N, CA, C and O of each residue as an XYZ file, in Angstrom:
692
protein
N    -170.493     40.400    219.974
C    -171.528     39.707    219.237
C    -171.783     38.344    219.868
O    -170.890     37.726    220.449
N    -173.007     37.904    219.738
C    -173.316     36.585    220.260
C    -173.080     35.542    219.165
O    -172.635     35.879    218.068
N    -173.376     34.286    219.463
C    -173.098     33.201    218.515
C    -173.901     33.331    217.223
O    -173.510     32.765    216.202
N    -175.017     34.066    217.246
C    -175.824     34.285    216.045
C    -175.386     35.527    215.277
O    -175.994     35.883    214.267
N    -174.336     36.185    215.754
C    -173.835     37.368    215.074
C    -174.547     38.665    215.419
O    -174.295     39.697    214.797
N    -175.444     38.623    216.416
C    -176.144     39.852    216.825
C    -175.205     40.725    217.654
O    -174.375     40.226    218.414
N    -175.355     42.011    217.493
C    -174.581     42.958    218.291
C    -175.283     43.125    219.641
O    -176.380     43.679    219.710
N    -174.645     42.644    220.716
C    -175.234     42.715    222.049
C    -175.047     44.094    222.668
O    -175.960     44.642    223.285
N    -173.850     44.643    222.492
C    -173.576     45.990    222.976
C    -172.895     46.754    221.852
O    -172.172     46.185    221.035
N    -173.143     48.049    221.833
C    -172.538     48.902    220.825
C    -172.025     50.153    221.516
O    -172.774     50.850    222.200
N    -170.736     50.432    221.331
C    -170.201     51.659    221.904
C    -170.534     52.795    220.965
O    -170.103     52.826    219.812
N    -171.315     53.733    221.486
C    -171.775     54.866    220.690
C    -170.821     56.042    220.762
O    -170.651     56.785    219.795
N    -170.195     56.202    221.932
C    -169.288     57.323    222.125
C    -168.324     56.985    223.246
O    -168.548     56.057    224.023
N    -167.255     57.750    223.314
C    -166.316     57.616    224.423
C    -166.808     58.547    225.514
O    -166.940     59.751    225.291
N    -167.084     57.998    226.707
C    -167.683     58.843    227.739
C    -166.737     59.930    228.222
O    -165.532     59.721    228.363
N    -167.309     61.076    228.468
C    -166.579     62.220    229.022
C    -167.119     62.498    230.416
O    -168.334     62.559    230.602
N    -166.244     62.667    231.394
C    -166.747     63.072    232.713
C    -167.528     64.377    232.586
O    -167.202     65.216    231.746
N    -168.545     64.551    233.407
C    -169.372     65.760    233.282
C    -168.599     67.012    233.657
O    -167.634     66.965    234.420
N    -169.042     68.126    233.106
C    -168.460     69.416    233.465
C    -169.584     70.441    233.501
O    -170.685     70.196    233.007
N    -169.290     71.586    234.091
C    -170.290     72.648    234.182
C    -171.472     72.261    235.050
O    -171.309     71.670    236.118
N    -172.663     72.603    234.579
C    -173.889     72.357    235.336
C    -174.117     70.867    235.576
O    -174.554     70.472    236.657
N    -173.824     70.042    234.576
C    -174.012     68.600    234.735
C    -173.126     68.048    235.852
O    -173.551     67.172    236.604
N    -171.907     68.552    235.964
C    -171.006     68.121    237.045
C    -171.590     68.513    238.405
O    -171.553     67.730    239.354
N    -172.124     69.722    238.488
C    -172.720     70.165    239.757
C    -173.903     69.289    240.145
O    -174.052     68.920    241.310
N    -174.738     68.959    239.174
C    -175.881     68.085    239.456
C    -175.423     66.689    239.874
O    -175.988     66.089    240.788
N    -174.393     66.181    239.194
C    -173.886     64.848    239.523
C    -173.288     64.805    240.922
O    -173.241     63.742    241.542
N    -172.836     65.929    241.420
C    -172.196     65.985    242.740
C    -173.183     66.281    243.869
O    -172.785     66.299    245.034
N    -174.456     66.513    243.554
C    -175.444     66.805    244.601
C    -175.502     65.743    245.712
O    -175.623     66.110    246.881
N    -175.422     64.453    245.394
C    -175.469     63.470    246.493
C    -174.345     63.627    247.518
O    -174.511     63.245    248.676
N    -173.212     64.179    247.107
C    -172.118     64.401    248.060
C    -172.584     65.335    249.172
O    -172.210     65.163    250.332
N    -173.397     66.319    248.815
C    -173.877     67.271    249.822
C    -174.839     66.603    250.803
O    -174.899     66.986    251.971
N    -175.586     65.613    250.337
C    -176.424     64.852    251.275
C    -175.558     64.174    252.337
O    -175.892     64.186    253.522
N    -174.455     63.590    251.906
C    -173.552     62.947    252.865
C    -172.935     63.984    253.802
O    -172.798     63.731    254.998
N    -172.567     65.135    253.276
C    -171.979     66.181    254.119
C    -172.965     66.677    255.178
O    -172.566     67.082    256.269
N    -174.271     66.640    254.839
C    -175.302     67.058    255.797
C    -175.773     65.880    256.663
O    -176.790     65.968    257.350
N    -175.013     64.782    256.615
C    -175.340     63.568    257.381
C    -176.692     62.985    256.977
O    -177.411     62.424    257.804
N    -177.027     63.127    255.687
C    -178.277     62.588    255.171
C    -178.033     61.491    254.129
O    -178.935     61.137    253.369
N    -176.824     60.964    254.101
C    -176.481     59.926    253.148
C    -177.336     58.682    253.283
O    -177.529     57.945    252.316
N    -177.846     58.447    254.481
C    -178.717     57.282    254.696
C    -179.953     57.321    253.805
O    -180.537     56.281    253.498
N    -180.350     58.523    253.390
C    -181.511     58.648    252.506
C    -181.287     57.931    251.172
O    -182.246     57.534    250.511
N    -180.029     57.766    250.781
C    -179.716     57.092    249.527
C    -179.675     55.576    249.691
O    -179.540     54.845    248.710
N    -179.792     55.108    250.926
C    -179.857     53.673    251.184
C    -178.591     52.947    250.783
O    -177.491     53.496    250.850
N    -178.762     51.704    250.366
C    -177.625     50.870    249.992
C    -177.404     50.828    248.481
O    -176.519     50.114    248.009
N    -178.189     51.576    247.722
C    -177.997     51.638    246.266
C    -176.821     52.528    245.886
O    -176.319     52.462    244.764
N    -176.382     53.365    246.831
C    -175.267     54.268    246.566
C    -174.276     54.200    247.709
O    -174.629     53.848    248.834
N    -173.029     54.542    247.410
C    -172.019     54.660    248.454
C    -171.218     55.922    248.204
O    -171.112     56.408    247.078
N    -170.659     56.435    249.283
C    -169.745     57.570    249.162
C    -168.342     57.020    249.281
O    -168.000     56.341    250.248
N    -167.541     57.324    248.286
C    -166.153     56.894    248.253
C    -165.268     58.064    248.657
O    -165.322     59.138    248.058
N    -164.461     57.841    249.674
C    -163.445     58.821    250.063
C    -162.108     58.254    249.608
O    -161.701     57.172    250.030
N    -161.435     58.999    248.746
C    -160.159     58.570    248.197
C    -159.186     59.736    248.278
O    -159.591     60.868    248.542
N    -157.921     59.468    248.054
C    -156.897     60.502    248.163
C    -156.464     60.920    246.761
O    -156.156     60.080    245.916
N    -156.446     62.234    246.530
C    -156.040     62.761    245.228
C    -154.606     62.397    244.909
O    -153.714     62.586    245.737
N    -154.380     61.882    243.725
C    -153.047     61.416    243.331
C    -152.051     62.556    243.174
O    -150.848     62.341    243.322
N    -152.524     63.763    242.879
C    -151.645     64.916    242.713
C    -151.644     65.763    243.981
O    -150.582     66.147    244.472
N    -152.827     66.054    244.510
C    -152.951     66.961    245.650
C    -152.705     66.290    246.997
O    -152.366     66.966    247.969
N    -152.870     64.984    247.069
C    -152.819     64.215    248.331
C    -153.917     64.634    249.300
O    -153.828     64.351    250.495
N    -154.949     65.303    248.800
C    -156.075     65.727    249.622
C    -157.217     64.722    249.508
O    -157.330     64.026    248.499
N    -158.070     64.641    250.544
C    -159.233     63.760    250.443
C    -160.189     64.241    249.346
O    -160.438     65.436    249.192
N    -160.704     63.288    248.604
C    -161.678     63.556    247.552
C    -162.875     62.645    247.784
O    -162.740     61.566    248.361
N    -164.055     63.088    247.330
C    -165.284     62.334    247.571
C    -166.051     62.152    246.268
O    -166.121     63.056    245.435
N    -166.614     60.983    246.115
C    -167.433     60.649    244.951
C    -168.573     59.768    245.430
O    -168.365     58.900    246.277
N    -169.767     59.973    244.906
C    -170.885     59.085    245.204
C    -171.099     58.203    243.979
O    -171.210     58.684    242.851
N    -171.153     56.900    244.237
C    -171.252     55.908    243.159
C    -172.442     55.000    243.389
O    -172.816     54.719    244.528
N    -173.030     54.549    242.303
C    -174.120     53.588    242.405
C    -173.535     52.195    242.619
O    -172.573     51.808    241.956
N    -174.118     51.456    243.538
C    -173.667     50.102    243.856
C    -174.288     49.128    242.847
O    -175.507     49.071    242.685
N    -173.425     48.370    242.180
C    -173.914     47.317    241.287
C    -174.423     46.129    242.096
O    -175.487     45.575    241.822
N    -173.630     45.754    243.103
C    -173.958     44.568    243.888
C    -173.222     44.636    245.216
O    -172.202     45.311    245.355
N    -173.764     43.924    246.176
C    -173.151     43.808    247.495
C    -173.055     42.329    247.837
O    -174.062     41.621    247.840
N    -171.855     41.867    248.124
C    -171.621     40.484    248.535
C    -171.592     40.464    250.057
O    -170.600     40.856    250.671
N    -172.689     40.004    250.665
C    -172.810     39.993    252.127
C    -171.744     39.127    252.795
O    -171.200     39.494    253.836
N    -171.451     37.983    252.194
C    -170.479     37.066    252.799
C    -169.101     37.699    252.927
O    -168.396     37.465    253.909
N    -168.719     38.492    251.945
C    -167.396     39.127    251.943
C    -167.443     40.597    252.337
O    -166.407     41.257    252.409
N    -168.666     41.118    252.595
C    -168.860     42.532    252.924
C    -168.207     43.423    251.864
O    -167.538     44.405    252.187
N    -168.413     43.064    250.601
C    -167.761     43.732    249.476
C    -168.798     44.400    248.587
O    -169.818     43.803    248.243
N    -168.523     45.640    248.222
C    -169.386     46.420    247.340
C    -168.737     46.523    245.968
O    -167.524     46.704    245.862
N    -169.547     46.408    244.912
C    -169.072     46.500    243.541
C    -169.699     47.714    242.870
O    -170.893     47.975    243.018
N    -168.874     48.453    242.128
C    -169.324     49.628    241.386
C    -168.689     49.615    239.998
O    -167.679     48.947    239.775
N    -169.286     50.354    239.074
C    -168.712     50.526    237.735
C    -168.358     51.995    237.559
O    -168.986     52.875    238.148
N    -167.356     52.241    236.750
C    -166.972     53.614    236.446
C    -167.767     54.085    235.242
O    -167.521     53.655    234.115
N    -168.721     54.971    235.487
C    -169.580     55.473    234.423
C    -168.830     56.204    233.330
O    -169.280     56.231    232.185
N    -167.703     56.792    233.657
C    -166.927     57.518    232.654
C    -165.598     56.835    232.388
O    -164.626     57.472    231.982
N    -165.569     55.545    232.620
C    -164.421     54.742    232.223
C    -163.148     55.060    232.978
O    -163.160     55.474    234.137
N    -162.054     54.851    232.276
C    -160.712     54.994    232.867
C    -160.354     56.448    233.154
O    -159.430     56.719    233.921
N    -161.074     57.383    232.545
C    -160.719     58.795    232.708
C    -161.293     59.430    233.955
O    -160.994     60.589    234.242
N    -162.101     58.714    234.700
C    -162.645     59.265    235.946
C    -161.500     59.520    236.926
O    -160.603     58.692    237.087
N    -161.552     60.670    237.567
C    -160.496     60.988    238.533
C    -160.436     59.959    239.656
O    -159.348     59.587    240.096
N    -161.604     59.491    240.129
C    -161.563     58.531    241.230
C    -160.884     57.232    240.815
O    -160.236     56.589    241.640
N    -161.020     56.834    239.547
C    -160.357     55.617    239.058
C    -158.844     55.827    239.065
O    -158.093     54.952    239.497
N    -158.406     56.979    238.589
C    -156.975     57.286    238.587
C    -156.438     57.378    240.018
O    -155.327     56.931    240.303
N    -157.235     57.959    240.908
C    -156.785     58.116    242.295
C    -156.656     56.778    243.017
O    -155.685     56.565    243.743
N    -157.618     55.875    242.830
C    -157.509     54.594    243.541
C    -156.451     53.697    242.906
O    -155.964     52.770    243.553
N    -156.087     53.957    241.649
C    -154.967     53.230    241.049
C    -153.669     53.636    241.752
O    -152.770     52.816    241.939
N    -153.586     54.908    242.136
C    -152.396     55.408    242.825
C    -152.383     55.023    244.301
O    -151.318     54.782    244.869
N    -153.558     54.965    244.925
C    -153.669     54.623    246.353
C    -154.980     53.875    246.568
O    -156.038     54.496    246.666
N    -154.919     52.557    246.640
C    -156.168     51.775    246.761
C    -156.797     51.788    248.151
O    -157.878     51.230    248.337
N    -156.141     52.416    249.135
C    -156.765     52.513    250.459
C    -157.809     53.618    250.416
O    -157.495     54.774    250.134
N    -159.051     53.252    250.699
C    -160.167     54.183    250.623
C    -161.041     54.008    251.848
O    -160.803     53.137    252.685
N    -162.045     54.841    251.939
C    -163.109     54.672    252.922
C    -164.419     54.739    252.144
O    -164.595     55.586    251.269
N    -165.326     53.838    252.476
C    -166.647     53.932    251.879
C    -167.663     54.151    252.983
O    -167.491     53.702    254.117
N    -168.706     54.839    252.628
C    -169.826     55.078    253.539
C    -171.082     54.609    252.826
O    -171.409     55.079    251.736
N    -171.777     53.679    253.458
C    -173.005     53.121    252.894
C    -174.036     53.070    253.998
O    -173.820     52.422    255.022
N    -175.154     53.747    253.802
C    -176.274     53.709    254.747
C    -175.812     53.888    256.191
O    -176.250     53.163    257.085
N    -174.938     54.844    256.410
C    -174.507     55.149    257.767
C    -173.280     54.389    258.243
O    -172.704     54.746    259.271
N    -172.868     53.359    257.533
C    -171.654     52.608    257.887
C    -170.432     53.276    257.265
O    -170.461     53.667    256.098
N    -169.360     53.407    258.041
C    -168.075     53.897    257.548
C    -167.127     52.703    257.555
O    -166.894     52.097    258.600
N    -166.581     52.365    256.386
C    -165.784     51.150    256.267
C    -164.420     51.476    255.668
O    -164.346     51.912    254.519
N    -163.326     51.273    256.428
C    -162.000     51.360    255.808
C    -161.894     50.201    254.819
O    -162.157     49.053    255.176
N    -161.514     50.497    253.594
C    -161.548     49.475    252.561
C    -160.343     49.581    251.641
O    -159.584     50.550    251.667
N    -160.202     48.551    250.835
C    -159.187     48.516    249.791
C    -159.929     48.329    248.468
O    -160.802     47.470    248.341
N    -159.565     49.145    247.503
C    -160.174     49.062    246.173
C    -159.350     48.121    245.301
O    -158.121     48.110    245.357
N    -160.052     47.339    244.500
C    -159.369     46.524    243.502
C    -160.243     46.441    242.260
O    -161.470     46.496    242.339
N    -159.605     46.313    241.144
C    -160.335     46.155    239.892
C    -160.815     44.711    239.801
O    -160.040     43.779    240.016
N    -162.076     44.530    239.487
C    -162.624     43.184    239.352
C    -162.080     42.541    238.082
O    -161.924     43.204    237.057
N    -161.794     41.250    238.162
C    -161.372     40.491    236.986
C    -162.520     40.485    235.975
O    -163.679     40.613    236.369
N    -162.223     40.340    234.686
C    -163.281     40.418    233.665
C    -164.474     39.490    233.911
O    -165.619     39.918    233.765
N    -164.233     38.242    234.277
C    -165.361     37.324    234.516
C    -166.155     37.725    235.757
O    -167.381     37.611    235.773
N    -165.465     38.191    236.790
C    -166.137     38.663    238.002
C    -166.965     39.904    237.683
O    -168.110     40.022    238.118
N    -166.382     40.827    236.921
C    -167.085     42.055    236.532
C    -168.326     41.717    235.708
O    -169.382     42.324    235.887
N    -168.192     40.745    234.807
C    -169.334     40.337    233.984
C    -170.463     39.797    234.858
O    -171.629     40.118    234.632
N    -170.126     38.987    235.844
C    -171.143     38.425    236.735
C    -171.824     39.515    237.562
O    -173.034     39.463    237.782
N    -171.055     40.494    238.016
C    -171.632     41.591    238.797
C    -172.583     42.425    237.942
O    -173.647     42.831    238.411
N    -172.204     42.681    236.688
C    -173.081     43.449    235.800
C    -174.347     42.646    235.496
O    -175.432     43.216    235.386
N    -174.210     41.345    235.361
C    -175.376     40.487    235.136
C    -176.334     40.574    236.323
O    -177.542     40.721    236.135
N    -175.802     40.483    237.540
C    -176.643     40.585    238.738
C    -177.373     41.922    238.765
O    -178.563     41.989    239.074
N    -176.642     42.986    238.435
C    -177.238     44.320    238.423
C    -178.334     44.407    237.360
O    -179.413     44.941    237.619
N    -178.060     43.891    236.186
C    -179.040     43.920    235.111
C    -180.299     43.138    235.436
O    -181.401     43.556    235.080
N    -180.146     42.017    236.102
C    -181.310     41.234    236.520
C    -182.158     42.001    237.531
O    -183.387     42.002    237.456
N    -181.483     42.654    238.477
C    -182.201     43.367    239.536
C    -182.743     44.715    239.082
O    -183.801     45.143    239.543
N    -182.029     45.390    238.182
C    -182.380     46.763    237.783
C    -182.193     46.951    236.277
O    -181.318     47.711    235.862
N    -182.995     46.275    235.452
C    -182.769     46.354    233.995
C    -182.888     47.765    233.422
O    -182.130     48.123    232.521
N    -183.804     48.559    233.916
C    -183.956     49.924    233.398
C    -182.774     50.787    233.815
O    -182.262     51.570    233.015
N    -182.339     50.649    235.061
C    -181.182     51.405    235.528
C    -179.926     50.995    234.756
O    -179.075     51.837    234.471
N    -179.805     49.712    234.418
C    -178.653     49.279    233.641
C    -178.659     49.935    232.263
O    -177.603     50.320    231.760
N    -179.814     50.066    231.657
C    -179.904     50.724    230.353
C    -179.433     52.179    230.461
O    -178.728     52.670    229.579
N    -179.818     52.860    231.531
C    -179.404     54.256    231.727
C    -177.909     54.334    232.007
O    -177.219     55.192    231.456
N    -177.410     53.451    232.853
C    -175.973     53.423    233.156
C    -175.181     53.184    231.865
O    -174.181     53.857    231.614
N    -175.623     52.239    231.061
C    -174.939     51.955    229.792
C    -174.945     53.194    228.890
O    -173.940     53.508    228.253
N    -176.071     53.887    228.842
C    -176.163     55.097    228.010
C    -175.163     56.150    228.464
O    -174.486     56.769    227.643
N    -175.073     56.352    229.781
C    -174.117     57.326    230.328
C    -172.689     56.918    229.973
O    -171.838     57.770    229.716
N    -172.437     55.621    229.960
C    -171.098     55.125    229.643
C    -170.831     55.111    228.136
O    -169.739     54.743    227.703
N    -171.831     55.512    227.333
C    -171.643     55.589    225.900
C    -171.974     54.312    225.150
O    -171.482     54.102    224.042
N    -172.806     53.449    225.741
C    -173.155     52.171    225.110
C    -174.659     52.058    224.896
O    -175.465     52.613    225.643
N    -175.002     51.319    223.850
C    -176.368     50.854    223.683
C    -176.293     49.353    223.951
O    -175.468     48.649    223.368
N    -177.170     48.867    224.846
C    -177.100     47.482    225.306
C    -178.439     46.800    225.071
O    -179.490     47.314    225.454
N    -178.388     45.649    224.444
C    -179.577     44.821    224.284
C    -180.032     44.366    225.672
O    -179.206     44.153    226.560
N    -181.329     44.219    225.855
C    -181.851     43.730    227.140
C    -181.787     42.206    227.160
O    -182.772     41.516    226.900
N    -180.598     41.708    227.476
C    -180.412     40.262    227.571
C    -179.273     39.972    228.534
O    -178.404     40.815    228.756
N    -179.284     38.786    229.095
C    -178.220     38.423    230.026
C    -176.872     38.367    229.324
O    -175.856     38.740    229.910
N    -176.848     37.909    228.079
C    -175.591     37.867    227.327
C    -175.022     39.278    227.143
O    -173.809     39.473    227.220
N    -175.889     40.253    226.902
C    -175.435     41.642    226.736
C    -174.923     42.197    228.064
O    -173.927     42.920    228.088
N    -175.590     41.868    229.160
C    -175.143     42.349    230.464
C    -173.749     41.788    230.778
O    -172.891     42.507    231.290
N    -173.530     40.521    230.473
C    -172.213     39.912    230.675
C    -171.162     40.608    229.807
O    -170.057     40.889    230.270
N    -171.507     40.881    228.561
C    -170.576     41.552    227.645
C    -170.228     42.950    228.136
O    -169.070     43.363    228.064
N    -171.216     43.678    228.634
C    -170.958     45.026    229.153
C    -170.034     44.968    230.360
O    -169.136     45.799    230.493
N    -170.245     43.998    231.237
C    -169.383     43.849    232.411
C    -167.933     43.566    232.056
O    -167.025     43.943    232.797
N    -167.714     42.909    230.936
C    -166.338     42.644    230.490
C    -165.720     43.874    229.826
O    -164.502     43.960    229.675
N    -166.562     44.815    229.436
C    -166.121     45.977    228.667
C    -165.787     47.191    229.549
O    -164.841     47.922    229.256
N    -166.544     47.406    230.610
C    -166.376     48.624    231.416
C    -165.619     48.313    232.713
O    -165.641     47.179    233.191
N    -164.954     49.316    233.273
C    -164.223     49.094    234.519
C    -165.185     48.871    235.696
O    -166.045     49.707    235.971
N    -165.028     47.751    236.374
C    -165.801     47.426    237.563
C    -164.805     47.255    238.713
O    -163.759     46.626    238.555
N    -165.146     47.821    239.862
C    -164.258     47.784    241.017
C    -164.966     47.189    242.222
O    -166.181     47.309    242.380
N    -164.174     46.546    243.066
C    -164.654     45.988    244.323
C    -164.030     46.784    245.460
O    -162.843     47.109    245.428
N    -164.847     47.095    246.468
C    -164.361     47.728    247.694
C    -164.524     46.716    248.803
O    -165.637     46.400    249.223
N    -163.385     46.209    249.277
C    -163.370     45.160    250.289
C    -162.872     45.728    251.606
O    -161.957     46.552    251.609
N    -163.454     45.306    252.733
C    -162.948     45.782    254.019
C    -161.457     45.490    254.138
O    -160.993     44.419    253.748
N    -160.725     46.432    254.669
C    -159.285     46.276    254.857
C    -159.042     45.883    256.309
O    -159.084     46.740    257.192
N    -158.787     44.590    256.575
C    -158.647     44.144    257.963
C    -157.429     44.727    258.669
O    -157.366     44.719    259.899
N    -156.462     45.231    257.905
C    -155.253     45.813    258.502
C    -155.470     47.249    258.952
O    -154.643     47.804    259.675
N    -156.577     47.855    258.530
C    -156.845     49.247    258.887
C    -158.091     49.333    259.725
O    -159.175     48.939    259.293
N    -157.937     49.841    260.904
C    -159.107     50.066    261.771
C    -159.494     51.531    261.747
O    -160.604     51.898    262.130
N    -158.560     52.375    261.290
C    -158.830     53.814    261.260
C    -159.725     54.165    260.096
O    -159.780     53.452    259.095
N    -160.402     55.236    260.237
C    -161.168     55.818    259.130
C    -160.558     57.182    258.924
O    -160.698     58.080    259.755
N    -159.874     57.325    257.797
C    -159.139     58.581    257.594
C    -159.981     59.640    256.970
O    -159.503     60.751    256.737
């Protein structure tokens, strides 16, 4: 709530990762990357290659980029299905990942953004893409007021991650 007592964000449901046909549709962008057409998605999306915590096999997920910090070469993403997403669990077990963005392959390290940092990233995203933020919030089970205060509140509420280049790793696994 804001200082006037208005509800800025409201959690409507606990998000469930997609299954069945919806899961297949959500995974379609992965096939673009497999066909070397990931560049078509530009810099709004990235392909995350992570290692399965149980199988130890490579796993792939395509995520929407909230923001890109050019100075630090760091990409920020939010977990649309919260803590229960397999990729979130996998990077908690092994934060060494590879990201692919617009043809670039980057060995990276994943880290969870601090609440204030996450709030600022969500604010930047909301300013640049207010309609997309409304859809992202809906998928995550939230109704969000169209205001900067609500965007900040949502960023403090949902898991936001940073993918930073890993200077110790030159390999792309």
